[in-house]
Backbone as a chain_set.jsonl record, in Angstrom:
{"seq": "XXXXXXXXXXXXXXXXXXXXXXXXXXXXXXXXXXXXXXXXXXXXXXXXXXXXXXXXXXXXXXX", "coords": {"N": [[-75.138, -29.767, 79.055], [-73.279, -32.649, 79.126], [-73.608, -35.772, 77.609], [-72.815, -38.837, 78.832], [-72.165, -42.385, 78.983], [-73.382, -43.529, 81.43], [-75.299, -41.502, 82.142], [-76.89, -41.423, 79.853], [-77.956, -44.029, 79.735], [-79.362, -44.007, 82.136], [-81.299, -42.029, 81.609], [-82.686, -43.263, 79.489], [-83.713, -45.564, 80.782], [-85.266, -44.286, 82.741], [-87.2, -43.038, 81.148], [-88.499, -45.287, 80.075], [-89.476, -46.401, 82.435], [-91.295, -44.419, 83.245], [-93.118, -44.552, 81.103], [-94.013, -47.209, 81.398], [-95.172, -47.083, 83.96], [-97.233, -45.295, 83.418], [-98.819, -46.757, 81.593], [-99.557, -48.935, 83.201], [-100.88, -47.576, 85.235], [-103.017, -46.371, 83.867], [-104.534, -48.521, 83.202], [-104.969, -49.625, 80.737], [-104.312, -52.045, 79.617], [-103.659, -55.421, 80.653], [-101.596, -55.776, 83.549], [-99.619, -57.748, 83.558], [-99.222, -58.142, 80.84], [-98.173, -55.674, 80.083], [-95.773, -55.639, 81.558], [-94.425, -57.946, 80.665], [-94.388, -57.868, 77.879], [-94.629, -55.269, 76.667], [-92.868, -53.465, 78.04], [-90.215, -54.704, 77.745], [-90.054, -54.487, 74.925], [-90.126, -51.734, 74.596], [-87.672, -51.057, 75.745], [-85.844, -52.353, 74.003], [-86.456, -51.101, 71.536], [-85.841, -48.452, 72.219], [-83.077, -48.697, 72.732], [-82.163, -49.449, 70.18], [-82.86, -47.162, 68.667], [-81.262, -45.306, 69.99], [-78.681, -46.288, 69.392], [-78.665, -46.007, 66.575], [-78.968, -43.245, 66.437], [-76.59, -42.371, 67.687], [-74.661, -43.328, 65.897], [-75.401, -41.863, 63.623], [-74.891, -39.298, 64.557], [-72.101, -39.468, 64.876], [-71.405, -39.767, 62.197], [-72.29, -37.296, 61.141], [-70.631, -35.566, 62.563], [-68.145, -36.198, 61.577], [-68.149, -35.39, 58.955]], "CA": [[-74.916, -31.025, 79.735], [-72.674, -33.644, 78.265], [-74.151, -37.102, 77.843], [-71.925, -39.975, 78.801], [-72.934, -43.636, 78.992], [-74.301, -43.698, 82.579], [-76.417, -40.553, 82.055], [-77.745, -41.827, 78.748], [-78.687, -45.23, 80.154], [-80.306, -43.603, 83.183], [-82.417, -41.342, 80.96], [-83.467, -44.268, 78.747], [-84.447, -46.378, 81.756], [-86.285, -43.428, 83.356], [-88.266, -42.87, 80.171], [-89.237, -46.542, 80.01], [-90.199, -46.547, 83.705], [-92.447, -43.51, 83.197], [-94.073, -45.13, 80.163], [-94.595, -48.41, 82.003], [-96.052, -46.645, 85.047], [-98.425, -44.695, 82.822], [-99.662, -47.82, 81.051], [-100.126, -49.694, 84.312], [-101.803, -46.693, 85.939], [-104.223, -46.149, 83.064], [-105.329, -49.743, 83.129], [-105.309, -49.844, 79.336], [-104.155, -53.473, 79.362], [-103.286, -56.161, 81.859], [-100.257, -55.46, 84.052], [-98.678, -58.78, 83.114], [-98.914, -57.873, 79.431], [-97.285, -54.507, 80.038], [-94.453, -55.967, 82.097], [-93.757, -59.025, 79.948], [-94.306, -57.652, 76.44], [-94.48, -53.871, 76.254], [-91.66, -52.876, 78.622], [-89.006, -55.14, 77.035], [-90.009, -53.96, 73.559], [-89.743, -50.32, 74.708], [-86.226, -51.004, 75.985], [-85.138, -52.737, 72.774], [-86.651, -50.028, 70.561], [-85.065, -47.303, 72.671], [-81.653, -48.976, 72.533], [-81.897, -49.388, 68.734], [-82.902, -45.753, 68.249], [-80.078, -44.668, 70.549], [-77.522, -46.715, 68.609], [-78.748, -45.359, 65.265], [-78.715, -41.828, 66.65], [-75.166, -42.17, 67.957], [-73.934, -43.517, 64.633], [-75.698, -40.725, 62.764], [-74.14, -38.177, 65.103], [-70.703, -39.659, 64.518], [-71.291, -39.488, 60.763], [-72.43, -35.845, 60.943], [-69.485, -34.886, 63.141], [-66.94, -36.471, 60.79], [-68.247, -34.791, 57.617]], "C": [[-74.358, -32.018, 78.738], [-73.218, -35.026, 78.624], [-73.038, -38.125, 77.751], [-72.792, -41.233, 78.967], [-73.852, -43.77, 80.209], [-75.499, -42.751, 82.534], [-77.4, -40.967, 80.973], [-78.581, -43.05, 79.116], [-79.724, -44.878, 81.211], [-81.518, -42.897, 82.584], [-83.298, -42.314, 80.179], [-84.314, -45.11, 79.7], [-85.553, -45.548, 82.413], [-87.47, -43.228, 82.421], [-89.132, -44.128, 80.068], [-90.045, -46.756, 81.289], [-91.434, -45.651, 83.721], [-93.517, -44.058, 82.256], [-94.771, -46.364, 80.722], [-95.567, -48.033, 83.114], [-97.34, -46.038, 84.507], [-99.363, -45.765, 82.273], [-100.311, -48.643, 82.152], [-101.173, -48.854, 85.036], [-103.09, -46.438, 85.184], [-105.128, -47.363, 83.046], [-105.74, -50.077, 81.712], [-105.207, -51.317, 78.953], [-103.691, -54.134, 80.645], [-101.845, -55.847, 82.253], [-99.239, -56.486, 83.591], [-98.287, -58.582, 81.652], [-97.947, -56.703, 79.304], [-95.879, -54.897, 80.466], [-93.71, -57.02, 81.28], [-93.574, -58.743, 78.464], [-93.958, -56.218, 76.071], [-93.171, -53.277, 76.762], [-90.378, -53.384, 77.945], [-88.922, -54.595, 75.606], [-89.68, -52.468, 73.571], [-88.241, -50.184, 74.918], [-85.433, -51.323, 74.719], [-85.257, -51.636, 71.726], [-85.846, -48.796, 70.943], [-83.577, -47.493, 72.45], [-81.284, -48.924, 71.048], [-81.882, -47.94, 68.235], [-81.687, -44.998, 68.77], [-78.838, -45.017, 69.732], [-77.512, -46.061, 67.229], [-78.45, -43.876, 65.392], [-77.256, -41.516, 66.915], [-74.359, -42.312, 66.676], [-74.182, -42.36, 63.671], [-74.957, -39.481, 63.255], [-72.655, -38.269, 64.796], [-70.47, -39.344, 63.04], [-71.348, -37.984, 60.501], [-71.217, -35.092, 61.461], [-68.224, -35.078, 62.301], [-66.975, -35.813, 59.414], [-68.451, -33.305, 57.685]], "O": [[-74.898, -32.201, 77.647], [-73.278, -35.396, 79.797], [-72.393, -38.263, 76.712], [-74.014, -41.138, 79.078], [-75.024, -44.101, 80.031], [-76.613, -43.162, 82.86], [-78.613, -40.87, 81.162], [-79.779, -43.094, 78.837], [-80.841, -45.395, 81.183], [-82.647, -43.143, 83.009], [-84.523, -42.198, 80.205], [-85.497, -45.339, 79.448], [-86.658, -46.049, 82.621], [-88.62, -43.248, 82.861], [-90.357, -44.037, 79.984], [-91.176, -47.238, 81.233], [-92.502, -46.075, 84.161], [-94.702, -44.026, 82.586], [-95.976, -46.541, 80.541], [-96.659, -48.594, 83.205], [-98.414, -46.244, 85.073], [-100.575, -45.684, 82.47], [-101.482, -49.009, 82.05], [-102.231, -49.361, 85.409], [-104.149, -46.302, 85.797], [-106.344, -47.244, 82.892], [-106.754, -50.742, 81.501], [-105.927, -51.786, 78.072], [-103.366, -53.452, 81.617], [-100.982, -55.673, 81.393], [-98.107, -56.128, 83.264], [-97.141, -58.83, 81.276], [-97.01, -56.747, 78.507], [-94.903, -54.528, 79.813], [-92.481, -56.987, 81.212], [-92.685, -59.324, 77.841], [-93.077, -55.988, 75.242], [-92.439, -52.651, 75.995], [-89.522, -52.57, 77.597], [-87.832, -54.275, 75.131], [-89.021, -51.979, 72.653], [-87.606, -49.301, 74.34], [-84.462, -50.637, 74.402], [-84.264, -51.276, 71.094], [-85.235, -48.162, 70.082], [-82.886, -46.566, 72.03], [-80.221, -48.417, 70.691], [-80.997, -47.546, 67.474], [-81.14, -44.144, 68.072], [-78.035, -44.14, 69.415], [-76.464, -45.61, 66.765], [-77.756, -43.307, 64.55], [-76.735, -40.513, 66.428], [-73.471, -41.503, 66.404], [-73.262, -41.926, 62.978], [-74.452, -38.699, 62.448], [-72.02, -37.261, 64.488], [-69.466, -38.731, 62.677], [-70.548, -37.456, 59.728], [-70.81, -34.091, 60.871], [-67.335, -34.226, 62.308], [-65.934, -35.688, 58.769], [-68.553, -32.648, 56.65]]}, "num_chains": 1, "name": "protein.A"}
């Protein structure tokens, strides 16, 4: 399977949705805390890791 931008974004969002649903379902912390603090930080961290991974892949492919 080849990953293009829409598939990659969909997988990232799906992963964050599953993580958010799990945290809300477990009741480990207040729902407002999960939705206002944890979910946005998961998205930002995921996007940063994705960007670093893409750049590393480009570097490996060029050398």
